[in-house]
Backbone bond lengths (Angstrom), bond angles and torsions (degrees), N, CA, C in turn:
res aa  C-N    CA-C-N  psi(-1)  N-CA   C-N-CA  omega(-1)  CA-C   N-CA-C  phi
1 X - - - 1.458 - - 1.522 108.26 -
2 X 1.337 117.02 118.01 1.460 120.28 -176.81 1.519 112.08 -81.67
3 X 1.327 117.43 -40.55 1.456 121.04 -179.56 1.526 107.44 -119.42
4 X 1.314 115.76 106.95 1.464 118.90 -172.83 1.514 111.58 -138.79
5 X 1.319 114.24 155.61 1.453 122.61 171.02 1.524 107.85 -109.30
6 X 1.333 115.07 146.03 1.464 121.27 178.07 1.522 106.91 -99.58
7 X 1.327 116.38 114.69 1.462 120.74 -177.13 1.528 108.30 -132.52
8 X 1.326 116.43 140.83 1.453 120.21 -175.65 1.518 110.86 -137.45
9 X 1.325 115.93 149.87 1.457 122.37 -179.45 1.519 109.78 -111.93
10 X 1.325 116.04 138.11 1.467 122.48 177.57 1.526 109.20 -90.51
11 X 1.329 116.65 133.11 1.453 121.10 177.38 1.526 110.19 -126.06
12 X 1.338 115.34 155.72 1.452 123.19 174.29 1.521 107.87 -138.35
13 X 1.334 116.87 136.06 1.452 120.89 178.63 1.514 110.94 -134.39
14 X 1.360 116.40 148.09 1.459 119.51 178.75 1.530 110.74 -107.60
15 X 1.310 117.07 178.06 1.460 121.95 -176.78 1.526 112.50 -80.72
16 X 1.328 117.45 2.75 1.462 122.13 -179.21 1.530 112.05 -107.58
17 X 1.317 116.60 10.91 1.457 120.43 176.43 1.506 115.27 88.52
18 X 1.328 117.72 9.88 1.462 121.17 178.42 1.532 110.26 -96.80
19 X 1.321 115.99 147.48 1.466 120.47 178.47 1.519 109.62 -147.70
20 X 1.320 115.21 150.67 1.466 122.15 175.57 1.520 108.66 -137.36
21 X 1.317 115.61 160.50 1.459 120.74 170.88 1.517 108.58 -110.87
22 X 1.327 116.17 152.82 1.464 122.36 177.58 1.523 109.85 -113.90
23 X 1.325 115.34 39.01 1.456 122.53 179.66 1.531 111.03 65.38
24 X 1.330 117.76 -150.11 1.458 119.31 -166.80 1.519 112.78 -132.63
25 X 1.343 113.37 167.42 1.469 122.14 173.77 1.527 108.57 -131.17
26 X 1.318 115.57 147.82 1.459 120.54 171.33 1.515 108.98 -97.83
27 X 1.324 116.63 130.77 1.474 122.11 -179.64 1.523 110.30 -130.76
28 X 1.337 116.40 36.08 1.458 120.31 -173.49 1.524 112.69 -70.84
29 X 1.332 118.03 -34.03 1.468 120.77 -176.91 1.525 108.66 -76.61
30 X 1.328 115.44 104.27 1.463 121.80 -176.85 1.523 110.12 -134.24
31 X 1.323 114.73 160.36 1.467 121.92 174.65 1.517 107.53 -136.68
32 X 1.331 115.78 118.74 1.470 120.87 -176.43 1.532 111.19 56.03
33 X 1.318 115.41 43.51 1.469 122.84 -179.98 1.520 113.33 63.85
34 X 1.316 117.30 15.02 1.466 121.74 175.84 1.514 108.48 -106.32
35 X 1.331 116.48 123.34 1.465 120.32 -178.34 1.529 110.06 -64.82
36 X 1.319 115.82 138.04 1.456 121.85 -177.14 1.523 111.34 -115.43
37 X 1.335 116.41 -46.06 1.461 122.24 179.59 1.523 108.38 -127.41
38 X 1.325 116.54 131.96 1.461 121.41 178.52 1.518 109.30 -125.84
39 X 1.340 116.08 145.01 1.462 120.53 -178.94 1.525 110.31 -133.59
40 X 1.306 116.04 149.07 1.459 121.83 173.89 1.524 108.59 -144.53
41 X 1.325 117.07 133.24 1.464 126.39 -8.74 1.526 111.12 -73.25
42 X 1.331 116.97 169.51 1.464 120.30 176.74 1.520 108.76 -64.43
43 X 1.335 118.95 122.17 1.465 121.19 -170.73 1.521 114.91 -70.02
44 X 1.323 118.38 -13.25 1.455 121.32 -174.83 1.528 113.23 -100.00
45 X 1.334 118.06 -3.32 1.462 119.96 -179.51 1.525 111.18 -89.03
46 X 1.330 116.14 138.48 1.453 119.51 170.57 1.531 108.65 -91.40
47 X 1.315 116.76 177.26 1.466 120.19 -174.78 1.518 112.03 -61.38
48 X 1.334 117.33 -39.14 1.463 120.47 -179.25 1.523 110.96 -65.94
49 X 1.331 117.10 -42.80 1.461 120.64 179.14 1.519 110.95 -66.99
50 X 1.321 116.29 -38.34 1.465 120.60 178.21 1.537 110.42 -62.52
51 X 1.314 116.25 -42.45 1.459 121.25 178.02 1.526 111.14 -64.50
52 X 1.332 116.36 -41.39 1.465 120.30 179.63 1.525 111.23 -63.82
53 X 1.325 116.15 -48.60 1.460 120.17 -178.46 1.528 111.50 -62.59
54 X 1.324 116.56 -47.53 1.459 120.53 179.93 1.520 110.68 -63.07
55 X 1.335 116.09 -35.69 1.458 119.83 178.28 1.513 112.65 -64.20
56 X 1.346 116.62 -40.82 1.468 119.90 176.68 1.532 110.45 -59.60
57 X 1.333 116.11 -46.10 1.469 120.33 -178.55 1.517 111.18 -63.79
58 X 1.328 116.95 -41.19 1.459 120.54 -178.09 1.522 111.28 -68.57
59 X 1.324 117.64 -35.83 1.469 119.67 176.94 1.518 111.05 -63.91
60 X 1.329 117.21 -38.57 1.466 120.42 177.04 1.525 110.26 -64.12
61 X 1.338 116.21 -43.59 1.462 120.29 179.56 1.518 111.40 -61.59
62 X 1.329 117.27 -43.76 1.460 120.71 -178.83 1.523 111.98 -69.74
63 X 1.331 116.65 -38.68 1.462 120.31 -177.58 1.526 112.35 -68.31
64 X 1.315 116.23 -27.69 1.462 120.06 -177.00 1.523 113.09 -100.72
65 X 1.328 117.03 -2.93 1.463 119.23 -175.08 1.519 111.44 60.86
66 X 1.322 115.81 45.13 1.459 121.21 -171.71 1.527 111.44 -63.68
67 X 1.327 115.68 138.43 1.468 122.27 179.51 1.524 108.82 -124.53
68 X 1.344 116.40 132.47 1.456 120.97 178.14 1.513 111.66 92.37
69 X 1.335 116.02 -160.44 1.458 121.84 -178.00 1.518 110.09 -96.86
70 X 1.321 115.73 143.61 1.457 120.30 178.55 1.509 110.96 -156.05
71 X 1.322 115.57 167.58 1.455 122.26 -179.41 1.520 109.32 -129.71
72 X 1.330 115.87 127.56 1.459 121.79 176.25 1.519 107.57 -104.89
73 X 1.335 116.70 118.69 1.457 121.28 -171.90 1.525 111.52 -105.06
74 X 1.348 114.80 142.70 1.455 122.13 -178.53 1.528 110.30 -137.07
75 X 1.317 115.88 158.63 1.454 122.89 163.22 1.519 107.56 -106.36
76 X 1.327 116.19 139.31 1.456 121.48 176.13 1.521 108.51 -112.78
77 X 1.315 117.20 118.35 1.456 122.20 177.82 1.528 108.64 -66.80
78 X 1.321 117.34 120.24 1.461 121.31 -176.05 1.523 111.78 -70.87
79 X 1.342 118.14 -19.92 1.462 120.92 -179.08 1.529 111.56 -89.42
80 X 1.327 117.11 -44.49 1.467 120.19 -177.91 1.523 112.43 -98.19
81 X 1.354 116.97 -15.19 1.461 123.93 -176.86 1.529 112.13 62.14
82 X 1.331 115.96 25.78 1.466 121.32 175.00 1.524 109.44 -87.40
83 X 1.349 116.37 151.47 1.454 122.31 178.65 1.524 110.43 -101.10
84 X 1.341 115.80 141.72 1.463 121.93 177.91 1.522 108.74 -129.19
85 X 1.317 116.06 126.29 1.463 121.54 -177.87 1.521 111.20 -69.22
86 X 1.332 116.81 136.31 1.467 121.53 175.18 1.524 110.31 -105.73
87 X 1.343 116.18 -63.48 1.458 119.65 -174.29 1.521 110.21 -168.31
88 X 1.329 114.65 169.18 1.459 121.87 170.49 1.520 107.87 -113.05
89 X 1.325 116.86 125.74 1.460 121.27 174.13 1.521 108.42 -97.57
90 X 1.334 117.75 110.02 1.474 121.11 -175.40 1.529 112.02 -82.60
91 X 1.325 115.39 57.72 1.462 119.60 -177.89 1.519 108.77 -165.80
92 X 1.318 115.58 173.96 1.455 121.06 173.83 1.532 108.88 -79.46
93 X 1.312 116.53 131.68 1.448 121.36 178.96 1.535 109.95 -89.60
94 X 1.329 115.45 158.60 1.460 120.41 176.80 1.528 110.60 -55.27
95 X 1.333 116.20 -37.02 1.460 120.79 -173.90 1.528 113.63 -86.58
96 X 1.318 118.15 15.27 1.470 119.69 178.37 1.530 111.61 -62.43
97 X 1.329 117.14 -20.43 1.466 120.01 -176.46 1.524 112.23 -63.78
98 X 1.332 118.18 -34.20 1.464 118.76 -179.20 1.521 110.51 -68.04
99 X 1.332 116.46 -34.61 1.470 119.82 176.54 1.519 110.73 -68.55
100 X 1.324 116.91 -39.81 1.463 119.70 177.40 1.522 111.12 -60.44
101 X 1.327 116.89 -38.29 1.457 120.63 -176.65 1.528 112.20 -67.71
102 X 1.320 117.80 -35.37 1.469 119.33 -175.80 1.527 113.12 -93.98
103 X 1.345 117.55 -12.18 1.469 119.66 178.44 1.523 112.46 -110.72
104 X 1.340 117.71 -20.46 1.456 120.81 -177.62 1.519 113.63 76.13
105 X 1.330 117.34 12.36 1.468 121.76 -178.68 1.528 109.45 -102.75
106 X 1.317 116.43 126.83 1.464 122.71 176.21 1.525 107.85 -79.23
107 X 1.322 116.44 98.72 1.463 121.02 -173.84 1.523 111.80 -66.68
108 X 1.326 117.30 -37.44 1.457 120.72 -179.35 1.533 110.52 -63.53
109 X 1.329 116.21 -49.65 1.460 120.24 179.40 1.521 111.16 -65.01
110 X 1.331 115.77 -40.22 1.458 120.24 -177.11 1.520 111.79 -61.68
111 X 1.331 117.70 -43.99 1.461 118.25 -176.95 1.526 111.68 -66.84
112 X 1.323 117.23 -31.37 1.466 120.00 176.75 1.525 110.16 -66.03
113 X 1.337 116.67 -45.60 1.464 120.44 179.48 1.531 111.15 -65.30
114 X 1.341 117.13 -38.13 1.460 120.13 -179.08 1.521 111.93 -66.38
115 X 1.308 116.66 -44.10 1.468 120.01 178.18 1.526 110.81 -66.05
116 X 1.324 115.73 -27.01 1.466 120.76 179.30 1.525 112.25 -80.80
117 X 1.338 116.64 -1.12 1.457 119.43 174.51 1.508 115.99 111.25
118 X 1.321 118.99 -3.69 1.466 121.07 179.38 1.528 109.91 -65.84
119 X 1.323 115.89 150.91 1.457 121.93 -176.36 1.524 110.34 -102.72
120 X 1.334 116.57 132.51 1.459 121.42 176.13 1.530 109.48 -57.21
121 X 1.320 115.61 135.42 1.457 120.21 -178.84 1.506 113.81 99.07
122 X 1.336 117.34 -4.96 1.461 121.62 177.59 1.521 109.45 -108.49
123 X 1.333 117.64 154.25 1.464 119.89 178.56 1.520 112.76 -59.45
124 X 1.324 117.52 -31.05 1.473 121.11 -177.56 1.527 111.82 -64.52
125 X 1.321 117.40 -28.71 1.467 120.35 -177.08 1.524 112.59 -81.90
126 X 1.335 116.72 -26.12 1.454 119.74 -174.31 1.507 113.09 76.55
127 X 1.341 117.42 8.58 1.462 122.35 -179.18 1.526 108.91 -123.04
128 X 1.328 119.00 115.92 1.464 120.90 178.61 1.530 111.13 -68.92
129 X 1.327 117.74 165.93 1.466 119.16 170.92 1.518 110.25 -63.53
130 X 1.345 116.73 159.70 1.457 120.57 -174.93 1.524 112.57 -54.74
131 X 1.318 117.57 -36.99 1.464 121.30 -176.68 1.523 112.83 -65.87
132 X 1.327 117.43 -18.37 1.457 120.86 -178.00 1.530 113.09 -105.02
133 X 1.327 117.65 1.04 1.466 121.17 177.95 1.526 108.14 -89.10
134 X 1.308 116.13 117.15 1.461 121.31 -175.85 1.522 111.03 -131.77
135 X 1.308 115.50 159.70 1.455 121.81 176.52 1.517 109.96 -88.56
136 X 1.323 116.25 138.28 1.461 122.03 178.72 1.516 108.92 -132.94
137 X 1.330 116.74 104.52 1.452 120.65 177.93 1.512 113.56 76.19
138 X 1.334 114.60 -160.23 1.464 121.92 -176.12 1.527 109.14 -136.22
139 X 1.328 115.42 145.06 1.465 120.65 -179.50 1.518 110.09 -134.01
140 X 1.321 115.39 150.63 1.461 122.56 178.15 1.522 108.64 -139.75
141 X 1.327 115.74 138.72 1.464 120.78 177.86 1.524 110.52 -122.22
142 X 1.330 116.15 137.91 1.463 122.57 171.89 1.520 108.96 -120.02
143 X 1.306 116.05 142.07 1.468 121.77 178.95 1.532 109.52 -98.57
144 X 1.311 115.85 114.67 1.459 120.97 176.02 1.526 107.97 -87.51
145 X 1.317 115.83 121.44 1.456 120.67 -177.21 1.524 110.45 -122.90
146 X 1.315 115.82 160.17 1.469 121.50 175.70 1.527 108.65 -92.52
147 X 1.326 114.74 62.72 1.455 122.68 177.20 1.531 108.62 -120.61
148 X 1.307 116.27 148.84 1.467 121.62 -177.79 1.522 109.72 -102.30
149 X 1.342 118.07 103.61 1.465 119.74 -179.07 1.526 113.49 -60.91
150 X 1.331 117.48 -26.24 1.464 120.45 -178.34 1.524 112.50 -82.30
151 X 1.338 116.35 -7.56 1.473 121.12 178.84 1.528 109.73 -122.22
152 X 1.336 115.25 44.88 1.468 121.12 178.41 1.532 111.89 58.33
153 X 1.331 115.56 32.71 1.472 122.85 175.80 1.524 112.95 61.48
154 X 1.316 117.28 31.42 1.461 119.31 176.03 1.536 108.84 -66.09
155 X 1.329 119.33 133.87 1.471 121.13 178.84 1.524 111.23 -62.81
156 X 1.326 115.91 136.18 1.457 121.12 178.73 1.531 109.06 -104.32
157 X 1.312 116.14 159.57 1.459 120.30 178.82 1.528 108.82 -148.57
158 X 1.321 115.16 162.54 1.455 121.11 -176.29 1.521 109.68 144.39
159 X 1.321 116.16 -159.15 1.462 121.86 -178.55 1.531 109.99 -105.91
160 X 1.319 115.92 133.03 1.458 120.41 174.50 1.528 107.92 -74.24
161 X 1.315 116.23 113.81 1.467 120.07 -176.05 1.524 112.62 -87.10
162 X 1.317 116.59 -24.33 1.467 120.38 177.79 1.518 108.46 -151.27
163 X 1.327 115.58 139.23 1.459 120.01 -179.87 1.515 110.58 -142.99
164 X 1.327 115.49 130.62 1.460 121.80 169.99 1.516 107.68 -139.49
165 X 1.339 116.11 120.27 1.449 120.52 -179.14 1.515 112.04 -90.15
166 X 1.304 115.81 172.50 1.457 121.76 175.77 1.520 109.13 -84.09
167 X 1.324 116.25 162.31 1.459 120.50 -179.02 1.522 108.39 -155.99
168 X 1.326 115.61 179.39 1.450 120.52 176.69 1.506 112.78 113.28
169 X 1.316 115.82 167.85 1.458 122.19 -177.67 1.527 110.38 -59.05
170 X 1.326 115.86 132.30 1.457 120.72 177.09 1.509 115.02 83.28
171 X 1.326 118.24 8.05 1.470 121.57 178.95 1.524 109.13 -115.48
172 X 1.315 116.56 127.06 1.470 122.88 178.52 1.524 109.42 -121.44
173 X 1.320 116.12 132.92 1.466 121.87 177.00 1.520 109.64 -114.94
174 X 1.324 116.35 133.07 1.461 122.38 175.45 1.522 108.24 -124.87
175 X 1.308 116.47 114.78 1.463 120.64 179.24 1.507 109.59 -177.54
176 X 1.314 116.18 165.94 1.451 119.37 179.63 1.521 112.86 -139.12
177 X 1.322 116.33 -10.20 1.468 119.87 -176.05 1.515 112.48 -111.50
178 X 1.321 117.52 3.75 1.463 120.01 -176.50 1.522 110.35 -99.24
179 X 1.339 115.70 97.82 1.461 121.51 176.33 1.531 108.36 -163.17
180 X 1.319 116.57 159.39 1.462 120.18 179.48 1.524 109.96 -61.88
181 X 1.323 116.02 128.36 1.457 121.68 179.99 1.513 114.03 96.88
182 X 1.316 117.91 -10.12 1.468 120.63 -179.72 1.524 110.11 -66.88
183 X 1.315 115.87 141.85 1.461 121.55 178.47 1.524 108.82 -102.42
184 X 1.319 116.78 123.13 1.462 123.12 178.22 1.524 107.34 -102.68
185 X 1.338 117.52 119.83 1.464 119.20 179.16 1.522 110.79 -106.13
186 X 1.310 115.00 176.84 1.458 120.89 -171.61 1.520 113.29 -91.21
187 X 1.315 118.38 3.17 1.458 120.62 -169.99 1.520 114.12 -96.35
188 X 1.330 117.97 1.57 1.459 119.95 -177.59 1.520 110.31 -131.31
189 X 1.317 116.13 169.70 1.450 122.38 176.85 1.528 109.51 -55.78
190 X 1.339 118.35 141.27 1.470 120.03 -175.81 1.530 114.22 -76.79
191 X 1.341 118.54 3.82 1.463 119.79 177.93 1.519 109.95 -61.79
192 X 1.338 116.18 122.02 1.456 121.66 -177.81 1.522 111.65 -101.19
193 X 1.317 115.88 -44.70 1.462 119.40 -175.89 1.525 109.30 -159.78
194 X 1.323 114.96 150.66 1.457 121.12 173.83 1.528 108.27 -109.87
195 X 1.326 115.81 130.70 1.460 119.87 175.97 1.522 107.39 -116.93
196 X 1.330 116.04 127.30 1.458 121.95 -178.40 1.522 109.19 -121.61
197 X 1.320 115.90 130.55 1.457 121.69 177.66 1.523 109.51 -111.29
198 X 1.344 115.54 141.04 1.463 121.07 175.71 1.517 109.56 -128.21
199 X 1.327 115.86 145.05 1.464 121.59 174.43 1.524 108.31 -161.08
200 X 1.322 118.00 164.57 1.464 120.14 -179.29 1.523 114.30 -64.85
201 X 1.339 117.78 -28.95 1.466 121.28 -177.46 1.526 110.45 -123.60
202 X 1.351 117.11 156.89 1.468 119.54 177.22 1.532 112.30 -60.30
203 X 1.332 117.13 -40.11 1.463 120.82 -177.11 1.525 111.67 -63.67
204 X 1.327 116.61 -42.81 1.459 119.47 179.32 1.524 110.99 -70.01
205 X 1.324 116.94 -34.98 1.471 120.17 176.73 1.522 110.32 -60.50
206 X 1.320 116.69 -44.21 1.465 121.14 179.91 1.526 110.46 -63.61
207 X 1.329 117.04 -43.99 1.470 120.05 179.35 1.528 110.68 -63.38
208 X 1.308 115.93 -39.67 1.464 120.16 -178.89 1.537 110.31 -66.75
209 X 1.336 116.80 -40.66 1.458 120.34 177.37 1.524 110.95 -64.98
210 X 1.331 117.19 -42.97 1.462 121.14 179.76 1.523 110.39 -59.65
211 X 1.318 116.28 -43.68 1.464 120.45 178.87 1.519 111.02 -63.77
212 X 1.345 116.95 -42.33 1.463 120.93 -178.62 1.526 111.18 -63.50
213 X 1.322 117.35 -44.30 1.461 120.31 -179.17 1.524 111.42 -61.34
214 X 1.323 116.75 -35.84 1.465 120.58 -179.15 1.529 112.38 -76.78
215 X 1.320 117.05 -16.81 1.462 120.27 177.70 1.530 112.42 -79.48
216 X 1.331 117.48 -23.20 1.460 119.85 -177.11 1.531 110.99 -65.05
217 X 1.324 114.90 140.59 1.462 121.97 170.25 1.522 107.07 -132.03
218 X 1.326 116.13 110.77 1.463 121.43 179.38 1.511 107.49 -128.02
219 X 1.326 116.79 117.78 1.460 122.17 -178.09 1.527 109.88 -121.20
220 X 1.323 115.73 151.24 1.463 121.74 178.67 1.509 112.81 107.77
221 X 1.319 117.18 -31.29 1.464 122.25 175.49 1.527 108.22 -135.01
222 X 1.308 115.97 152.20 1.462 120.91 176.92 1.526 109.47 -73.83
223 X 1.322 116.94 147.89 1.461 121.76 176.19 1.528 109.62 -134.51
224 X 1.317 115.02 171.08 1.462 121.05 178.97 1.524 112.31 -96.75
225 X 1.325 118.90 20.42 1.457 122.01 -175.26 1.535 112.80 -58.27
226 X 1.316 117.42 -45.05 1.473 118.53 179.90 1.524 110.90 -66.31
227 X 1.327 117.09 -34.22 1.460 121.77 175.87 1.527 110.49 -61.01
228 X 1.327 115.93 -44.94 1.459 120.12 179.69 1.524 111.19 -65.89
229 X 1.334 117.53 -39.69 1.460 120.60 178.39 1.547 110.10 -61.32
230 X 1.312 116.52 -41.22 1.449 119.80 179.76 1.531 111.57 -64.56
231 X 1.330 116.51 -38.76 1.462 119.68 176.48 1.514 110.78 -63.27
């Protein structure tokens, strides 16, 4: 496929043979096969395509007796709009936060309860039946990394001398190493923090993300913030 979009569906399965999908995410914006920007739902899918994609993922989950959280990944041919299966990731993905924002389901908590024996569709599982899982608004996630875009994205390391994160309604931050005085070393992935924006419309989500990225102040190590703003 020469011109393709990378789209993936989130699935959850319990130990009793039940499974649901949480619709899809777009992960087309990548650099060196590393996802940079993720969106949910995928803005280019219509209802029929969304149903088809989610159906493929759910059939895989049911056929395998899938338990816990997983991601079924596809390529979508931009010319024919056909879907091509890539792989199943049997784990929580970094970009699960955008799905949580548009479905209201805590995927991390849900998979723990499901593996512990809770049944999908019960309050104990934290996962409603498929008929009650709906999309609400639009979400976008950007990965803030300690990479230097002006030096061919070489990972940077050192001490964060100053840190100010973004905040406000519709902005979610996921991270644990981003604070003043934190030491970033060279032995781990350069992902520093995930910022997720939510809003009722795609346009407002984009504006909210743009504002959040410009609010960040991170000194002491190089980051990809200007790269993300340009995207």
